[in-house]
LUMSELO-666084 format. One record per residue (C-alpha): x, y, z; residue in three letters; residue number from 1. Coordinates in pm, 1 decimal. Layout:
<dovos>
(dovo (X, Y, Z), "ALA", NUM)
...
</dovos>
This chain:
<dovos>
(dovo (227.0, 132.2, -53.9), "MET", 1)
(dovo (220.3, 82.3, -431.3), "LYS", 2)
(dovo (117.0, -246.3, -592.4), "ILE", 3)
(dovo (167.7, -339.9, -958.0), "LEU", 4)
(dovo (-97.5, -584.7, -1083.7), "ILE", 5)
(dovo (4.6, -777.1, -1396.3), "VAL", 6)
(dovo (-254.1, -1004.5, -1559.0), "ASP", 7)
(dovo (-396.8, -1029.0, -1909.3), "ASP", 8)
(dovo (-749.7, -1076.8, -1769.2), "GLU", 9)
(dovo (-910.4, -739.4, -1696.4), "GLU", 10)
(dovo (-1166.2, -891.8, -1457.8), "LEU", 11)
(dovo (-891.9, -1036.9, -1236.4), "ILE", 12)
(dovo (-702.3, -707.7, -1239.3), "ARG", 13)
(dovo (-1018.0, -521.9, -1136.8), "ASN", 14)
(dovo (-1091.1, -760.0, -848.0), "VAL", 15)
(dovo (-736.1, -736.1, -712.5), "ILE", 16)
(dovo (-735.0, -358.6, -760.8), "LYS", 17)
(dovo (-1059.0, -319.8, -563.1), "THR", 18)
(dovo (-921.1, -517.4, -268.4), "TYR", 19)
(dovo (-589.6, -330.0, -281.2), "CYS", 20)
(dovo (-766.1, 7.1, -274.5), "LEU", 21)
(dovo (-979.9, -109.1, 18.5), "ASN", 22)
(dovo (-656.9, -176.6, 208.5), "GLU", 23)
(dovo (-523.8, 170.1, 130.5), "GLY", 24)
(dovo (-274.4, 64.6, -137.2), "TYR", 25)
(dovo (-232.9, 256.0, -461.6), "SER", 26)
(dovo (-214.7, 45.6, -777.4), "THR", 27)
(dovo (-69.3, 23.3, -1126.1), "PHE", 28)
(dovo (-198.1, -218.7, -1391.1), "GLU", 29)
(dovo (-40.4, -401.5, -1683.4), "ALA", 30)
(dovo (-195.4, -656.8, -1918.8), "GLU", 31)
(dovo (137.9, -808.5, -2020.6), "ASN", 32)
(dovo (500.2, -836.6, -1912.6), "GLY", 33)
(dovo (632.0, -575.1, -2153.2), "ILE", 34)
(dovo (405.4, -305.4, -2012.3), "LYS", 35)
(dovo (490.6, -420.2, -1658.5), "ALA", 36)
(dovo (860.5, -364.9, -1721.8), "ILE", 37)
(dovo (786.6, -17.6, -1860.8), "ASP", 38)
(dovo (593.7, 68.0, -1543.7), "ILE", 39)
(dovo (876.7, -56.2, -1320.1), "VAL", 40)
(dovo (1124.4, 155.5, -1516.9), "ASN", 41)
(dovo (904.1, 462.0, -1477.7), "GLU", 42)
(dovo (816.3, 408.4, -1109.3), "ASN", 43)
(dovo (1109.8, 327.3, -885.5), "ASN", 44)
(dovo (901.3, 306.7, -567.6), "ASP", 45)
(dovo (673.8, 8.1, -640.4), "ILE", 46)
(dovo (654.2, -202.1, -323.7), "ASP", 47)
(dovo (515.2, -531.3, -458.2), "LEU", 48)
(dovo (414.1, -699.8, -785.7), "ILE", 49)
(dovo (125.3, -944.8, -827.6), "ILE", 50)
(dovo (219.6, -1127.7, -1147.9), "LEU", 51)
(dovo (39.7, -1382.5, -1365.9), "ASP", 52)
(dovo (245.8, -1654.8, -1538.0), "ILE", 53)
(dovo (48.5, -1716.4, -1857.1), "MET", 54)
(dovo (37.4, -1390.3, -2053.8), "MET", 55)
(dovo (76.8, -1289.7, -2418.1), "PRO", 56)
(dovo (394.4, -1120.4, -2550.6), "LYS", 57)
(dovo (599.7, -1205.3, -2239.1), "MET", 58)
(dovo (513.0, -1461.4, -1972.2), "ASP", 59)
(dovo (557.5, -1418.9, -1598.8), "GLY", 60)
(dovo (885.9, -1609.3, -1582.1), "PHE", 61)
(dovo (1057.0, -1385.6, -1836.8), "GLU", 62)
(dovo (897.2, -1077.2, -1682.0), "THR", 63)
(dovo (1033.2, -1150.8, -1336.4), "ILE", 64)
(dovo (1383.3, -1199.6, -1476.0), "LYS", 65)
(dovo (1368.7, -858.0, -1642.0), "LYS", 66)
(dovo (1217.6, -690.9, -1334.8), "VAL", 67)
(dovo (1486.9, -829.8, -1103.6), "LYS", 68)
(dovo (1749.8, -674.6, -1331.1), "GLU", 69)
(dovo (1593.3, -335.1, -1264.2), "ILE", 70)
(dovo (1505.8, -364.0, -895.6), "LYS", 71)
(dovo (1460.3, -635.5, -633.9), "ASP", 72)
(dovo (1084.4, -599.3, -582.7), "ILE", 73)
(dovo (881.3, -859.3, -386.1), "PRO", 74)
(dovo (661.4, -1069.7, -616.6), "VAL", 75)
(dovo (352.3, -1286.2, -571.1), "ILE", 76)
(dovo (307.3, -1516.8, -869.4), "MET", 77)
(dovo (-43.1, -1607.1, -989.4), "LEU", 78)
(dovo (-112.6, -1913.0, -1200.8), "SER", 79)
(dovo (-392.8, -2144.6, -1307.1), "ALA", 80)
(dovo (-131.2, -2418.1, -1331.7), "ARG", 81)
(dovo (-67.4, -2626.1, -1021.7), "LYS", 82)
(dovo (236.9, -2820.6, -1146.1), "GLU", 83)
(dovo (519.2, -2840.8, -894.5), "GLU", 84)
(dovo (774.9, -2750.2, -1161.0), "ILE", 85)
(dovo (606.9, -2410.2, -1208.1), "ASP", 86)
(dovo (621.8, -2338.6, -834.9), "LYS", 87)
(dovo (985.8, -2446.8, -811.5), "LEU", 88)
(dovo (1077.8, -2239.8, -1116.6), "SER", 89)
(dovo (906.9, -1937.2, -963.3), "SER", 90)
(dovo (1086.8, -1966.7, -631.5), "PHE", 91)
(dovo (1418.1, -2021.6, -811.6), "ASP", 92)
(dovo (1362.4, -1684.2, -979.3), "LEU", 93)
(dovo (1317.3, -1514.8, -641.7), "GLY", 94)
(dovo (938.5, -1506.5, -617.6), "VAL", 95)
(dovo (814.8, -1450.6, -261.0), "ASP", 96)
(dovo (485.3, -1640.9, -285.6), "ASP", 97)
(dovo (284.8, -1852.0, -531.4), "TYR", 98)
(dovo (-96.2, -1841.6, -551.0), "VAL", 99)
(dovo (-302.0, -2071.2, -774.9), "THR", 100)
(dovo (-620.6, -1967.4, -953.7), "LYS", 101)
(dovo (-901.2, -1951.7, -863.9), "PRO", 102)
(dovo (-795.6, -1771.5, -548.4), "PHE", 103)
(dovo (-955.8, -1593.8, -254.6), "SER", 104)
(dovo (-896.6, -1216.3, -281.0), "PRO", 105)
(dovo (-898.2, -1192.5, 99.8), "LYS", 106)
(dovo (-629.4, -1460.1, 126.0), "GLU", 107)
(dovo (-426.9, -1284.7, -143.3), "LEU", 108)
(dovo (-445.1, -959.4, 55.7), "MET", 109)
(dovo (-330.3, -1144.4, 366.6), "ALA", 110)
(dovo (-26.0, -1267.9, 173.7), "ARG", 111)
(dovo (36.1, -918.4, 40.0), "VAL", 112)
(dovo (32.5, -775.8, 392.2), "LYS", 113)
(dovo (264.8, -1048.2, 520.8), "ALA", 114)
(dovo (522.0, -985.1, 246.8), "ILE", 115)
(dovo (506.7, -607.1, 283.2), "LEU", 116)
(dovo (549.5, -639.5, 657.9), "LYS", 117)
(dovo (857.6, -857.8, 610.9), "ARG", 118)
(dovo (1008.3, -606.4, 371.6), "ASN", 119)
(dovo (914.9, -281.5, 541.0), "GLU", 120)
(dovo (1186.4, -57.4, 677.4), "LYS", 121)
(dovo (1147.5, -1.8, 1051.2), "ILE", 122)
(dovo (1137.2, 370.9, 1122.8), "VAL", 123)
(dovo (1150.8, 492.3, 1481.7), "ASP", 124)
(dovo (1072.5, 855.3, 1404.7), "LYS", 125)
(dovo (911.1, 1060.9, 1133.9), "TYR", 126)
(dovo (1035.4, 1418.3, 1100.9), "ILE", 127)
(dovo (906.9, 1695.5, 875.4), "TYR", 128)
(dovo (1050.2, 2040.8, 940.1), "LYS", 129)
(dovo (970.5, 2105.5, 1309.5), "THR", 130)
(dovo (711.7, 1826.6, 1329.9), "LEU", 131)
(dovo (844.0, 1510.4, 1495.0), "GLU", 132)
(dovo (640.5, 1191.7, 1542.5), "LEU", 133)
(dovo (801.0, 931.3, 1770.3), "ASP", 134)
(dovo (664.6, 602.4, 1633.8), "ILE", 135)
(dovo (768.1, 385.1, 1927.1), "LYS", 136)
(dovo (712.1, 641.4, 2199.7), "GLY", 137)
(dovo (376.1, 746.8, 2052.6), "ARG", 138)
(dovo (446.6, 1115.5, 2103.5), "THR", 139)
(dovo (410.6, 1416.0, 1876.9), "LEU", 140)
(dovo (630.1, 1724.9, 1897.8), "LYS", 141)
(dovo (601.6, 2053.1, 1711.0), "ILE", 142)
(dovo (870.1, 2318.5, 1759.3), "ASP", 143)
(dovo (1019.3, 2085.0, 2021.0), "ASN", 144)
(dovo (702.2, 2101.6, 2232.4), "LYS", 145)
(dovo (495.4, 1791.0, 2309.2), "ILE", 146)
(dovo (149.1, 1811.7, 2154.6), "ILE", 147)
(dovo (-119.4, 1619.6, 2340.6), "LYS", 148)
(dovo (-334.3, 1413.3, 2105.0), "ILE", 149)
(dovo (-566.2, 1121.8, 2171.9), "THR", 150)
(dovo (-456.3, 761.9, 2096.0), "PRO", 151)
(dovo (-696.0, 753.4, 1800.9), "LYS", 152)
(dovo (-557.4, 1079.3, 1662.4), "GLU", 153)
(dovo (-210.4, 927.8, 1690.2), "TYR", 154)
(dovo (-322.7, 614.8, 1502.2), "ASP", 155)
(dovo (-486.5, 832.5, 1238.1), "LEU", 156)
(dovo (-175.9, 1047.5, 1190.1), "LEU", 157)
(dovo (47.6, 740.2, 1173.1), "THR", 158)
(dovo (-176.3, 581.9, 909.2), "TYR", 159)
(dovo (-170.6, 902.2, 704.2), "PHE", 160)
(dovo (209.1, 917.7, 722.8), "ILE", 161)
(dovo (241.7, 553.3, 619.8), "ASN", 162)
(dovo (24.4, 633.0, 314.9), "ASN", 163)
(dovo (169.0, 969.6, 214.5), "LYS", 164)
(dovo (25.2, 1102.8, -108.1), "GLY", 165)
(dovo (-253.6, 843.2, -126.2), "VAL", 166)
(dovo (-613.8, 965.3, -139.7), "ALA", 167)
(dovo (-790.9, 765.7, 132.4), "LEU", 168)
(dovo (-1165.4, 721.8, 158.0), "THR", 169)
(dovo (-1346.2, 753.0, 488.4), "ARG", 170)
(dovo (-1431.5, 383.4, 461.9), "GLU", 171)
(dovo (-1061.5, 296.3, 433.4), "GLN", 172)
(dovo (-979.4, 508.5, 736.4), "LEU", 173)
(dovo (-1259.5, 350.5, 940.3), "LEU", 174)
(dovo (-1147.7, -0.4, 842.8), "ALA", 175)
(dovo (-775.4, 49.7, 901.9), "ASN", 176)
(dovo (-769.9, 289.2, 1197.5), "VAL", 177)
(dovo (-1085.8, 193.7, 1386.4), "TRP", 178)
(dovo (-1108.7, -167.2, 1266.9), "GLY", 179)
(dovo (-1356.0, -366.5, 1059.6), "TYR", 180)
(dovo (-1573.1, -440.8, 1363.9), "ASP", 181)
(dovo (-1622.8, -71.3, 1447.4), "PHE", 182)
(dovo (-1984.4, 42.9, 1419.4), "TYR", 183)
(dovo (-1954.8, 406.0, 1324.0), "GLY", 184)
(dovo (-2005.4, 637.3, 1029.3), "ASP", 185)
(dovo (-1822.7, 898.2, 823.0), "ASP", 186)
(dovo (-1882.4, 1165.7, 1085.2), "ARG", 187)
(dovo (-1647.4, 978.1, 1319.6), "THR", 188)
(dovo (-1362.8, 1023.7, 1071.9), "VAL", 189)
(dovo (-1447.5, 1388.1, 1000.5), "ASP", 190)
(dovo (-1464.2, 1473.3, 1371.4), "THR", 191)
(dovo (-1127.4, 1315.7, 1450.6), "HIS", 192)
(dovo (-960.3, 1478.6, 1150.7), "ILE", 193)
(dovo (-1097.5, 1815.6, 1258.7), "LYS", 194)
(dovo (-945.5, 1766.4, 1606.2), "MET", 195)
(dovo (-617.9, 1638.0, 1460.8), "LEU", 196)
(dovo (-588.0, 1934.0, 1227.2), "ARG", 197)
(dovo (-647.6, 2168.6, 1519.8), "HIS", 198)
(dovo (-369.6, 1999.4, 1718.6), "ASN", 199)
(dovo (-130.1, 2009.9, 1422.2), "LEU", 200)
(dovo (-154.9, 2388.3, 1423.2), "GLY", 201)
(dovo (79.9, 2528.2, 1156.8), "GLN", 202)
(dovo (85.9, 2184.8, 990.8), "TYR", 203)
(dovo (-291.6, 2143.0, 970.1), "ARG", 204)
(dovo (-285.3, 2176.1, 589.2), "ASP", 205)
(dovo (-75.5, 1859.0, 558.5), "LEU", 206)
(dovo (-407.1, 1672.4, 581.4), "ILE", 207)
(dovo (-586.2, 1774.5, 263.0), "GLN", 208)
(dovo (-949.9, 1717.5, 175.7), "THR", 209)
(dovo (-989.9, 1530.0, -153.0), "VAL", 210)
(dovo (-1328.9, 1617.8, -299.2), "ARG", 211)
(dovo (-1568.0, 1323.1, -347.2), "SER", 212)
(dovo (-1309.0, 1081.4, -201.2), "ILE", 213)
(dovo (-1181.9, 1162.6, 147.3), "GLY", 214)
(dovo (-845.4, 1284.1, 272.8), "TYR", 215)
(dovo (-477.3, 1279.9, 183.5), "LYS", 216)
(dovo (-154.6, 1347.4, 375.4), "PHE", 217)
(dovo (53.5, 1548.5, 129.5), "SER", 218)
(dovo (401.1, 1692.9, 177.7), "ILE", 219)
(dovo (725.0, 1742.5, -6.0), "GLU", 220)
(dovo (979.9, 1523.1, 169.7), "ASP", 221)
(dovo (1315.0, 1670.8, 249.1), "LYS", 222)
</dovos>
């Protein structure tokens, strides 16, 4: 998932970016509305925008109007202003949520997840060449033969597929596949990826090692 963070305060952008990366999202940043529109024009697959109202050059209201002309992207509006008229104006423009500053980054991430979940396309199967992952049936086939993998390997593969092309740290994989309350270490991730690669056989190289970061699921979609 790709998140565009638009705020003229670098500190706020950095905080939001850190939390987004911890959740496995990739990010773009813009310090004003004009740059945000340029990024939307250049990247047609942005999944959500976190947008400040009060910015130089072009405010959030004008920015969202321009963005909606390009693509209907979900938006969370940020503002230090609590006036009802600002909230109503935002929702009239098609904003999905409105968060006032100062805000809790954890609460913001919860809202991000909720909006992305509402807007996600439900896919029953993922197919790449002769690899077929049945999302609902929790089965993996290669060359039309069922490949036996553990439930955790299945969860790991599904998470990789849902974050194709994103370099994921071991900490992100532990948090999102094993859960925040799991008491393990990096070796847990490495061991499971080694087993998963073995079971993927001819497709083992789809899970790439990213030096000094972690792993990435990388393919060229059909």
